[in-house]
C-alpha positions in Angstrom: 94.6 114.3 93.2 95.8 112.5 96.9 92.0 110.0 95.9 93.6 105.9 95.9 96.4 106.8 98.7 96.5 104.7 101.8 96.6 107.0 105.2 99.9 104.9 105.9 101.5 106.2 102.5 100.5 109.7 103.0 100.9 109.7 106.4 104.9 108.7 105.5 105.3 111.1 102.3 104.0 113.8 105.1 107.1 113.3 107.5 109.2 113.4 104.3 107.4 116.8 103.6 108.0 118.2 106.7 111.6 116.8 107.9 113.3 117.7 104.2 111.3 120.6 103.7 109.2 122.4 105.6 112.0 122.3 109.2 114.5 124.3 106.5 111.6 126.8 105.9 110.8 127.9 109.4 112.2 131.1 110.2 113.9 131.6 113.3 112.1 134.9 113.5 108.3 133.6 113.8 109.6 130.4 116.4 111.2 133.3 118.5 107.9 135.0 118.9 106.0 131.6 118.8 108.1 130.6 122.3 107.2 134.2 123.6 103.7 133.9 123.3 104.1 129.7 124.4 105.8 131.7 127.4 103.2 134.7 128.5 100.4 131.6 128.1 99.0 132.9 124.8 96.6 130.4 123.2 98.7 129.8 119.9 97.1 127.9 116.8 98.2 127.4 113.5 95.2 127.9 110.7 96.3 127.2 107.3 94.5 126.0 104.3 97.1 122.9 104.1 96.5 119.3 104.6 96.3 118.6 108.4 98.7 114.8 107.5 101.8 117.3 107.7 100.4 120.0 109.4 99.4 118.2 112.7 103.5 117.3 113.2 104.1 121.1 112.8 101.6 121.6 115.3 103.3 118.3 118.2 106.2 119.8 116.9 106.3 123.2 118.2 103.7 122.9 120.8 100.8 124.0 119.4 97.6 122.7 121.0 94.8 124.4 118.2 94.8 123.5 114.3 92.3 124.6 112.1 93.0 123.1 108.2 92.4 121.1 105.6 91.6 117.4 106.7 91.6 114.8 104.0 88.8 112.1 103.5 89.9 108.8 104.4 87.5 105.3 104.1 86.7 102.9 106.4 89.7 101.2 104.3 92.1 104.4 104.9 91.8 104.8 101.4 91.5 109.0 100.7 88.2 109.2 98.9 89.9 112.8 97.4 87.8 114.7 98.9 88.5 117.5 102.1 86.2 116.2 105.0 85.7 119.7 106.4 85.6 121.6 103.1 88.6 123.3 102.3 90.0 126.0 105.1 90.4 129.2 103.4 
């Protein structure tokens, strides 16, 4: 599905996805609980079968330092190979 896309284009699309869709789907109660755990110094992480390109944006926005997810593989020219680098994260 993503084979042949440049990393820059996929990153651009990931940013659009986060800003136009995901930001509006974030549940206020979930974000409140996340802040609670962060304030207590608990390790918080995202574990998802979703792709790293958009999950890295979410992790950075919400100060989440640990991310386990499916990573899109790119060749030496930063073109997507169409495979998942680390296998699909279940």
